[in-house]
C-alpha positions in Angstrom: 0.0 0.0 0.0 2.4 2.6 -1.3 -0.2 5.4 -0.6 0.0 5.0 3.2 1.3 8.0 5.0 1.8 8.1 8.7 0.0 10.7 10.9 1.6 14.1 11.5 3.7 14.0 14.6 6.6 15.8 16.4 10.0 15.3 14.7 11.9 12.6 16.7 15.6 13.4 16.7 16.8 11.7 19.8 19.7 9.2 19.4 17.2 6.4 19.0 14.4 5.6 18.5 14.4 7.6 15.3 11.9 8.5 12.5 11.0 5.5 10.3 9.8 5.5 6.7 6.1 5.0 5.7 7.0 1.6 4.2 8.6 0.4 7.4 5.7 1.5 9.6 3.3 -0.1 7.1 5.3 -3.3 7.2 5.0 -3.3 11.0 1.2 -3.3 10.5 1.4 -6.5 8.5 -1.6 -8.9 9.3 -0.9 -11.2 12.1 1.2 -14.1 10.8 2.4 -17.5 12.1 6.1 -17.5 12.9 6.3 -20.8 11.0 4.3 -19.7 8.0 5.7 -20.3 4.5 5.3 -16.6 3.9 7.2 -15.5 6.9 10.1 -17.9 6.6 11.8 -16.2 3.6 11.3 -12.8 5.2 13.2 -13.9 8.3 15.9 -15.6 6.2 16.4 -12.6 4.0 16.7 -10.4 7.1 19.5 -12.6 8.4 21.3 -12.4 5.1 20.9 -8.6 4.7 22.2 -8.0 8.2 25.5 -9.3 7.0 25.6 -6.9 4.1 25.1 -3.8 6.2 28.2 -4.9 8.2 30.3 -6.0 5.2 30.4 -9.5 6.6 30.8 -12.9 4.8 28.5 -15.9 4.8 30.6 -17.6 7.5 29.4 -15.1 10.1 26.3 -15.7 12.2 23.5 -13.1 12.7 21.2 -13.5 15.7 17.8 -11.6 15.5 16.1 -12.0 18.8 13.2 -10.2 20.4 14.7 -7.8 23.0 16.5 -4.5 23.2 20.2 -3.8 22.4 20.9 -4.7 26.0 20.2 -8.3 25.2 23.4 -8.3 23.1 25.5 -7.8 26.3 23.8 -10.8 27.8 24.5 -12.9 24.7 28.2 -12.0 24.9 28.5 -12.6 28.6 26.4 -15.8 28.7 27.9 -17.5 25.6 31.5 -16.3 25.2 32.8 -15.7 28.8 32.9 -18.4 31.4 33.0 -17.8 35.2 36.2 -16.2 36.3 37.5 -15.4 32.8 38.8 -11.9 32.2 37.2 -9.2 30.2 38.7 -5.8 29.3 36.1 -3.0 28.9 37.2 0.2 27.1 35.2 3.0 28.7 34.0 6.0 26.7 30.7 6.7 28.5 27.7 5.4 30.4 27.2 2.2 28.3 30.7 0.8 29.1 29.7 0.8 32.8 26.5 -1.1 31.9 28.4 -3.7 29.7 30.9 -4.2 32.6 28.0 -4.6 35.0 26.4 -7.2 32.7 29.7 -9.2 32.4 30.2 -9.1 36.2 26.6 -10.4 36.6 27.7 -13.5 34.7 30.8 -13.8 37.0 33.4 -12.5 34.6 36.5 -10.8 36.0 36.3 -7.3 34.5 39.0 -4.6 34.1 38.0 -1.2 32.7 40.3 1.3 31.0 38.5 4.7 31.3 38.9 7.7 29.1 38.1 11.2 30.3 34.5 12.3 29.7 34.4 13.3 26.0 37.3 11.1 24.9 37.8 7.6 23.6 40.3 5.2 25.0 43.6 5.8 23.1 45.6 3.2 21.3 48.4 3.6 23.8 46.1 2.9 26.7 44.8 -0.2 25.0 48.3 -1.4 24.2 49.4 -0.9 27.8 46.5 -2.8 29.2 47.0 -5.8 26.8 50.8 -5.9 27.4 50.3 -5.7 31.2 48.1 -8.8 31.0 50.6 -10.4 28.7 53.4 -9.9 31.3 51.2 -11.9 33.7 51.2 -14.8 31.2 47.5 -14.2 30.6 45.2 -12.8 28.0 41.7 -11.3 28.1 38.9 -13.6 26.9 37.1 -10.6 25.4 37.9 -6.9 24.8 34.8 -4.8 24.5 34.3 -1.2 23.4 31.3 1.0 22.6 31.6 2.2 19.0 29.4 5.2 19.5 28.5 5.8 23.2 25.0 7.3 23.1 25.6 9.1 26.4 28.5 11.2 25.1 28.4 11.1 21.3 32.0 9.8 21.4 33.1 7.6 18.4 35.8 5.1 19.1 38.1 3.9 16.3 36.8 0.4 15.7 39.4 -0.5 13.1 42.3 0.6 15.2 41.0 -1.2 18.3 40.5 -4.5 16.5 43.9 -4.2 14.8 45.6 -3.6 18.1 43.9 -6.4 19.9 44.7 -8.8 17.0 48.3 -7.8 17.1 49.0 -8.0 20.8 46.5 -10.4 22.1 45.3 -12.5 19.1 43.3 -15.0 21.2 41.1 -12.2 22.6 37.7 -11.8 21.0 36.9 -8.2 19.8 33.4 -7.2 20.9 31.9 -4.0 19.5 28.8 -2.5 21.0 27.4 -0.8 17.9 23.9 -0.1 19.0 24.3 3.6 18.1 26.5 3.2 15.0 25.2 0.4 12.7 24.1 1.9 9.4 25.2 5.4 10.4 29.0 4.7 10.7 31.0 2.5 8.4 31.7 -1.0 10.0 33.8 -3.4 8.0 33.3 -6.5 10.1 35.5 -9.0 8.2 38.2 -6.6 7.0 38.7 -5.1 10.5 38.7 -8.4 12.3 35.8 -7.8 14.7 34.3 -10.9 16.4 30.9 -9.6 17.6 28.8 -6.6 16.7 25.9 -5.8 19.0 23.1 -3.6 17.7 19.3 -3.0 17.9 16.6 -2.0 15.5 15.6 1.5 16.6 18.6 3.6 15.6 20.5 3.7 12.3 18.7 0.6 11.2 15.5 2.6 11.0 13.0 0.2 12.6 10.8 0.5 15.7 12.4 -0.8 18.9 12.2 -4.3 20.1 14.8 -6.3 18.1 18.2 -7.3 19.4 20.6 -7.7 16.5 24.0 -9.4 16.9 26.6 -10.6 14.4 29.2 -13.2 15.5 32.3 -14.3 13.6 33.1 -17.9 12.9 35.8 -17.6 15.5 33.4 -16.4 18.1 31.0 -19.3 17.3 33.9 -21.7 17.7 34.7 -20.3 21.1 31.1 -20.8 22.1 31.0 -24.4 20.8 34.2 -25.2 22.8 32.9 -23.9 26.2 33.7 -26.0 29.2 30.4 -25.2 30.8 26.9 -24.6 29.4 25.8 -21.1 28.5 24.9 -19.3 31.7 21.5 -18.0 30.4 18.4 -19.7 29.2 16.8 -17.1 26.9 20.2 -15.7 25.7 21.7 -19.1 25.0 23.1 -19.6 21.5 22.6 -23.3 22.1 18.9 -22.4 21.8 19.1 -19.7 19.1 21.8 -21.0 16.7 19.7 -23.8 15.3 16.8 -21.4 14.9 18.8 -18.9 12.9 20.3 -21.6 10.7 17.0 -23.2 10.0 15.3 -19.9 8.9 18.2 -19.0 6.7 18.0 -22.4 5.1 14.3 -21.9 4.5 12.9 -24.1 7.2 10.8 -23.2 10.2 12.0 -23.8 13.8 11.0 -22.9 17.2 12.5 -22.0 20.5 10.7 -18.7 21.4 8.3 -16.8 19.3 10.1 -14.2 17.1 8.6 -10.7 16.8 7.0 -11.4 13.4 5.7 -8.0 12.6 8.9 -6.3 13.7 10.9 -8.6 11.5 8.7 -7.6 8.6 9.5 -4.0 9.4 13.2 -4.7 9.8 13.1 -6.5 6.4 11.5 -3.5 4.8 14.2 -1.1 6.3 17.1 -3.4 5.3 15.8 -3.4 1.7 16.1 0.3 1.7 19.6 0.3 3.3 20.9 -2.4 1.1 19.0 -1.3 -2.0 17.5 -4.8 -2.3 13.9 -3.9 -3.0 12.7 -5.9 -6.1 11.0 -4.3 -9.1 7.8 -6.2 -8.3 7.4 -4.6 -4.9 5.3 -1.4 -4.4 7.2 1.8 -5.0 6.9 4.4 -2.2 7.1 7.8 -3.8 8.9 9.5 -1.0 11.4 6.8 -0.3 15.1 7.4 -0.9 17.3 4.3 -1.6 21.0 5.0 -1.7 24.1 2.7 -1.6 25.7 2.1 1.8 28.8 4.3 1.0 26.5 7.2 0.0 24.5 6.7 3.1 27.6 7.0 5.3 28.6 10.2 3.4 25.1 11.7 4.0 25.5 11.0 7.7 28.8 12.8 7.8 27.4 15.8 5.9 24.4 16.0 8.3 26.7 15.7 11.3 29.0 18.5 10.0 26.0 20.7 9.4 24.6 20.3 12.9 28.0 20.7 14.6 29.0 23.7 12.5 25.7 25.4 13.4 26.2 24.6 17.0 29.7 26.1 16.9 28.3 29.2 15.3 25.8 29.5 18.1 28.5 29.2 20.7 27.7 25.6 21.8 30.6 23.4 22.7 30.5 19.6 21.9 30.9 17.0 24.6 33.4 15.1 22.4 36.7 16.8 22.9 38.2 15.8 19.5 36.5 16.2 16.2 37.7 12.8 15.0 36.0 11.2 18.0 32.6 12.8 17.3 29.9 10.5 16.1 28.2 11.1 12.7 24.8 9.9 13.8 24.4 12.2 16.8 25.6 15.3 18.5 26.1 15.9 22.2 26.1 19.6 23.0 26.7 21.6 26.2 24.1 24.2 27.1 25.5 27.8 26.9 26.5 29.6 30.1 23.4 30.6 32.0 21.0 28.2 30.3 19.9 24.7 31.0 17.5 22.0 30.0 14.4 23.9 31.2 15.4 26.8 28.9 16.0 24.8 25.7 14.2 21.5 25.6 10.7 22.8 26.1 11.2 25.5 23.5 12.3 22.9 21.0 9.3 20.8 21.9 7.0 23.8 21.3 8.4 23.8 17.8 7.7 20.1 17.3 11.3 19.0 17.8 12.0 16.2 20.3 15.7 15.9 21.4 17.2 14.1 24.4 18.7 15.5 27.6 22.1 14.4 29.0 22.8 10.9 30.3 26.3 10.7 31.6 26.3 10.9 35.4 29.2 13.3 35.6 27.5 16.0 33.5 24.0 14.9 32.6 22.4 18.3 33.5 24.9 20.2 31.4 24.2 19.0 27.9 21.7 17.6 25.5 21.7 15.2 22.6 20.5 15.4 19.0 20.1 12.3 16.8 20.7 12.7 13.1 20.6 9.3 11.5 18.5 7.2 9.2 15.5 8.8 7.4 16.1 12.3 8.7 19.5 12.3 7.1 19.0 10.2 3.9 15.9 12.0 2.7 17.2 15.5 2.5 14.0 16.7 0.9 12.3 16.3 4.3 14.5 19.1 5.6 14.7 17.5 9.0 18.3 18.6 9.7 17.6 22.2 8.6 14.5 22.3 10.7 16.4 21.2 13.8 19.1 23.8 13.2 16.7 26.6 12.7 14.6 25.6 15.7 17.7 25.4 17.9 18.7 28.9 16.8 15.3 30.2 17.6 15.1 28.5 20.9 18.5 29.8 22.0 17.7 33.3 20.9 14.4 33.3 22.8 15.9 31.8 26.0 18.8 34.3 26.0 16.4 37.2 25.4 14.2 36.1 28.3 17.3 35.9 30.7 19.0 38.9 29.3 22.0 37.0 28.1 23.9 38.7 25.2 
């Protein structure tokens, strides 16, 4: 039904959930369908295959599409790849590293954190030092985790450099990337960079409503899982349960462990066809839908990011990321100007139909706010979402400053 148009609503530009296309929202309203239906099986199988494409991953990698939030990805890693007492190194660039560390400790891992200052990513030198120190003990970390884009700070870590460093110094360690806020807005070359696990979720750059935990594991990670000495330490997150399900659906056969979110997978499938330019000629054409190659998609995110950040600088707003190269392309984290706070800015943006997010990092959460610029709002430039955000921010700041007599 390519004539479907979603109801008017405030523009959602938080760092996820994000705006979704009409075709994705319509796919989410698919008639109720059996999860073992002959119609649903290929939709699930294609979704598994297209997930690899977004991450430049080969057919020997294993996607897991499971009902849950991105948080479930942490549980999958902790329950399937780390056994009790094994050591994990967590690179900390914001709030979500603490949460990942907490999850790993819940599953009885021994966790070491390397913490960057607020607004920075862990440096290559810090990572090398941590790995070499462990090597001097005659040991190695079972996993090294990092947050590609920490949604709390907008800090972008150098995934390629981290993976290369771990492979060089501690080749037995698995490289685990929390990419919930980066998949489909930042380039991720899974195979070329030597990443072992990417964790993501449906509601950010992948342009789908929330509710789907998305994870991609390398063949090496699957081998580590299969050679565990003890069973997985979770029931629902166990790959012993889910691996046969994913393989069955990709092979065109139904299987059951727990009911998949059928409608959400239809929506995810619709979004992946846009992102990977896989929509067939026989499918309905949506007149307002923009389909671009992945490389162009990443370039559009960079351009949108530069526009927002340049406008913020012109308005006197300082970024939370301290280094431009460590600032995410799918979001911006901006300090409030001197004399103003959340109560001065966020309601004024809301009055203009713009929904942004407040701060999240415990050390400075009342001092900054966050704007998401990813997916539909970036790729479909004719919508004018980014320009609307910039103009609304200018107006809100001017109004707030005038009311408080700030020059």
